[in-house]
N, C-alpha and C positions, 0 to 999 in steps of 0.2 A: 186377733187371729184374722179375722175377716180380713184384713188389709193383707195379712201375708197369703192367705190362699188366692187373693186379686192379684199380688204381684208376681206368685208365682205363675198361675195363667198365664201372664200375660206373658211372661219369659219364657215358659213354653212356646207358647203360638210365637214368638218373635226367633225362638231356637230354629222353630219347624221351617219356618219362612227362610231365613238363612241358609239351613242345609238342603230345601228344596232350591234353592237359587245356585249352591253349590252342585249340585247333582247337575242342573241347569247346563251350567257351566262346563261341567266335566261331559255331557252329552253331546254340545257344541265341540268342545275338542276332540273328542272322539271319532266324530264324524269327519272333522276335518283331516283327521290321521288317516282315514279310510277303515276304520273298524266301526261299520254297519251296527251287529249285533251288538256294542257295548254302548255305541249312541242309544239304540232303542231301549234296552235296559235301563240306562241311566234317565232317561226322560220320562219312563213311566215310573220310575221310582218316585223322581222329581211331582209328577201330577199326583200321586199317592199322596203327598206331603203338602200338597196344594192345590187341591181340586180347584179349586175357583180362578187358577192363572192363565189367563188366555193364551199368555205368551210360548206355555209350557206346551198347554195344548196344539197351538199351530206348528210349531217346531216339530211335535210327536207325528202330524199330519203330513209335514213334510218328509221326514223320514219315513212314511209309511208309500210316500208317494214315489220317493226313491226305490223303494224295494219293490213297488209294481214296475216301477219303469226298466229296474233288471231284468225283472222275467219275462217282458214285453219284448226286450232287445234280444232275450236267448231264444225268445219264441218266433220273433223274427229269423234268425238265424236258423232255427230250423227248419222254418217254412223257406228259406232261401231269398228273403226279403232284405238282402242286405244293407243295402242305401237306408233303409226302412231302421234297421237294426242300429247302423253308425252313428243315422240323427239321433235314436235314443239315450243311445251310452254318452255321445257327446253333451246332450242334455243333463243328465245326471254328472258328468265330470265337471260341468259348470259349476253345479253345486257341491259337488264333493270332489275335490279334483285327485286326491288320493286312494280314491276307493279301484281299488284292486280289479273287481270283477266288472267293470265299466269299463276300463282302460284294457282290460285284456280282451272284454268281449269285442271291444270295437275296433282290436289289431286282429282278432278273429275273423271280423267280418270283411275288411280290407283284405286280409290273406284269402278268404274265398273268393272275392272278386278276380283276384290275382293283381292285387294293387299292394306289391311286397316290400317297397321302400315306406310307403303309409304303414304296414303292418310293423314293419322294424323299428318305426320310429314309437307307436303304444307299445310294443312289449319292450322295446328299452325304458321309456318310461316306466314301465311296471318293476321293472329289474331294477331301476336307480330306487325304489322306494322300497323293494325288497328283493335284494339278492338271491334270496334262496327260493323264489316262487318258481315252485316247478313247472307249474304250465306255462309260464311265460318263458323260460328256458326252452321248453323243448318246443315251443313254437316258434321262438326268434331261429332256432338252429333250422326248422322246417322254412322258414321263411327266408331265409338265408339261402336253402338251396334252391328253393322254387325261384330266386330270383336269378341264380346261377345258370338252372336251365334254361329260364325265358331268353337267354341272350342266343340262343342255339334258332330262334326264330328272326331274328336282326342280323345274326349269319347268314343264312339260307336268303333274305333278301339281298345280299350283297355290302350289306353298311358294316363294312370291317372297322373303320375306326371308332363307329359308336361302338361296336361290341368291345374294343380294347378300355374304352372309356368306362362301361359299364363293367366289366371283370375288373378294372380297379378300384370300382364305388363297392362291386361285393367285398374285394380284400379289405376294405375300411370296415366293414361289419365284422368279417371274420377271418383277420389277417392270417391263421393257420388254414386256407382252403386252396391247400397248392395246387386243386387242380385249375383255380381260375388264373394265376400263373402260368401253367401248362398251356392254356385253352387261347392264352395272350401269345405266349410263344408260337403256337401253330398257325395263328394269324400272320406274326408277322416273317415266320418262314415263308407261308404263301405267296406274302408282299414281296418275298426275294431280300429282306433284310436280318440275314441270317446271323447277323452280329448281336443285333437286338434278341433275335429269339433265343441266342445261346442265353442272354444275360434273363432272359425271364424263365427257361429251364433252370437253371443254376439257382434261382429264387424259391423254384418249386423244390428244387431236390435240397435245399438246407433245412426246408421242411419238413421232408421225408425224403431219405436219400436210397430208400429201396423201391425205386419206382425203375422197374427196366423199359418199361414204354416210353419213358421220359428220357431217361439217358439214350434210350434209340433215336430218337426225335433230335437230339441234342448231338449225335454222331451224325445223322443226314445232314443237319446243317454245317457241321465242319466240313463233311465231304464236299456240299456244294461249295464251298469257298476255295476249296484244295488243300485244307488242311487235314493229310491225309493220316499223317503219325497220331492226330488227338480222334481223329475218325475212328481207325482201328481201335486206338486205345478206351474211347467210349462204348464203340458197339461191344469190345471184351467185357467192360463193366455190367452192361445189360446182360450179357449172358452170364457171368459169375451169377446174376439174381435168378437166370432163368435158363439152364443149359439149354430150355428145347427151344430157342428164343431163334427160330428158323429164318427168320427175314435178317436178323443180324448176321447170321454168318453169310447170308446170301451178299448183304451189303460189303463188308469183309474180302469175301470172293471178287466181288467185282473190283474193288479196287485194285487188288494185288492180279487183277486178269488186266485191268488198264495199263499197270504198272509193268506187264509181261512178267511177272513173276508166278510163274503157272502152278510151281508145285505148290506154292502156301494156298494160291488160289482153287486149285484142285482140293485141298485137304479142307479149305472152309467150305465150297461147294457142296462137298461130299457129308459133310455134317449139316449143310442146310436140307439136302435131298433125305437124309436120316430121319428128320424129325419132322419132314413139309408132308405128312403124311395125306392129307386132301390138294396137295400141288397147287397151293395158292401163289405160287412164285414160279420164275420162271428160270429155276435154278439148272434144270437139265439142260436149258441151251447155254447159261453161262459154262454150265461144265463141258460141254460139249466144246464150247469156242476154245476153253483153255486148253483141251486134248487137241483140237485141232493147232494150238499155238504150239505145242511142243512134237508137233508131227506122229501124234498117237491117233494115227486115224482109224484103226481098228477098233480103239476103245469108243470113240467116238459111234461107230455104226452099232457095236455091241449096245451103247446107251440107249441110242436113239431109236432102237427098234426092239425095245422094251414095251410091254403092252400099256404102262402106264404113259410115260411120255407119248407115245404112237397114239393113243388114244386121245390126252388131252390135246396134242400140239396139233392135232392132224391139220388145221388150218390155218396155220402158224408160217407164215414166208420165213421167219430165222430158223425153225425147227429143221425146215427142209433145205436151207441154205448150207446150214451147219451138217446137212446130211450129205447135201451136194459135193461140197469141200473134201468132205471124208471120202467120199467114192472117188473124187478125182484123185485126192491124195494115194490111194491104194489102186489105181489106173482101171477102175472098176467103170468103164465108159459108159454103159450101158444104163445101169444104176445111176449113175450122176447124170446122166441127162433126163433119165425121170424124176428126179430129185429137182434138177433145174426146173423143169417144167411145173413142177407144183408150184416153185418158189412163185413163177412168173403168174401164174393161175391165182395163187392167193395174197398178188399184191394190190390187186384192184388199180386204182389209179396213181397209186403210191410210187413216184419215182425213184425207184429202187434198181440200181444198176445190176445189182449181186447176181439175182437169176440169170439174167443176158450174160456177166463173165464166167459163170459157173458152166454153162450150156455150152458157150463158145470152147472152154478148154475140154470139156467133156468131146462136142462134136471134132476139134482137133485131133484129140484120143493119142497125143505121143505121137503126130505124124502120120498115123495110121486112119484117120478121118477123112472128113468131108471138108476141105480149105474152106469153099464159098461159105459151106453153110457157118462156119467158126468164125469167117472175119465178118461177116454180117451179124452175128451175135456182139461180136466184142465193138463193133461200131454202134449198137442200140445200147450196150453198157458205156459207152463214154459219155452217154445223153447224161448219166449221172455224175456227175464231180467227183464224188469221192471215190469211183471206179476209175474215172476216165485216164490217170495215168498207169494204172496198172494194165488197162485194156490197151491203151496204146503201145504197151511195152511188149505185152504180146502178140500183137501186131507184127512190129517189126523184128523183135527179134524169134520170135517162134514159127509163125505162118510164112511170114515173109522173110526168114531169113536166108542170108547168101549160102549158097553151098559152098 
């Protein structure tokens, strides 16, 4: 009986030791997997089963130190000691590579330092471990946006090629961020590479087709390369998404104006004026040009003498030029002279012959004015090669026409 009791006690001790070792191993495994709380519970249970085991106690101390470092790292972030936080969290990661709070904490510290690429690396690692980790998901998205927004400072320095490279890098983190394609397209547009700009705008629209601003810029690039049919079609698509997109109407009107399709130009430009409540565009001036193009001079005069355009464009030489043209068109020589003088007054050093040309027409006043003054004005208009032929023709066939 005595021997049986001794055997039983020995067996119980061996079982307890075996159980304690198993708990120790489970604690190590839990820490490796990043479950700090489970690791702590398991090692404490192991110590309860074998209080004399030094390895167990050392491992429990290690877990405690990791917990303390996590606390210190979070406190460092709160105190904006971000470099210190990163160092602390990385020490934890070296001991527990899959511990999500440490990985996320290091990413957060980099994020606050605006080191977005580094932050994204940590957040991605956290999500590779646990794809449902909400904090990492949120901060990953915020870091992508932060990285995207930071490129504005690169553009402001004129480093456009670097900016495009960075936008492409942003897209490697979030391929659905259509704004990065759009901004790259805008840079290509500004560089005059409109075919590449259109490709980028198309990529953005593949992600979100309901973006009138992107369609508008795509239309501008078509317009710049002389593809006017596609330009008009694209501007109309933008208007289909936003019927008040006045600048799209303005661009359609200007295309028709250049093509001397005055009825279509007038229709589009009237729509632009209807929705451009704050007069952000020069639609009034384009409309006046269209009216003059089809000899509707009275409509130009009525349009430009309205309070809104008169106040907005009082110092604009083209406002006065279109008005002078219209006054000459209805043979109101006095007002044409006044308007022409305002053109000259507002052109500054600009070599614009339009004011002198209209002044010469008004001074001639269909043969009833001052021949010398008219010819002198036309000679000054000839300095501008855009008006040279017209001024020469007027001198030859109007002022000095044979009787």
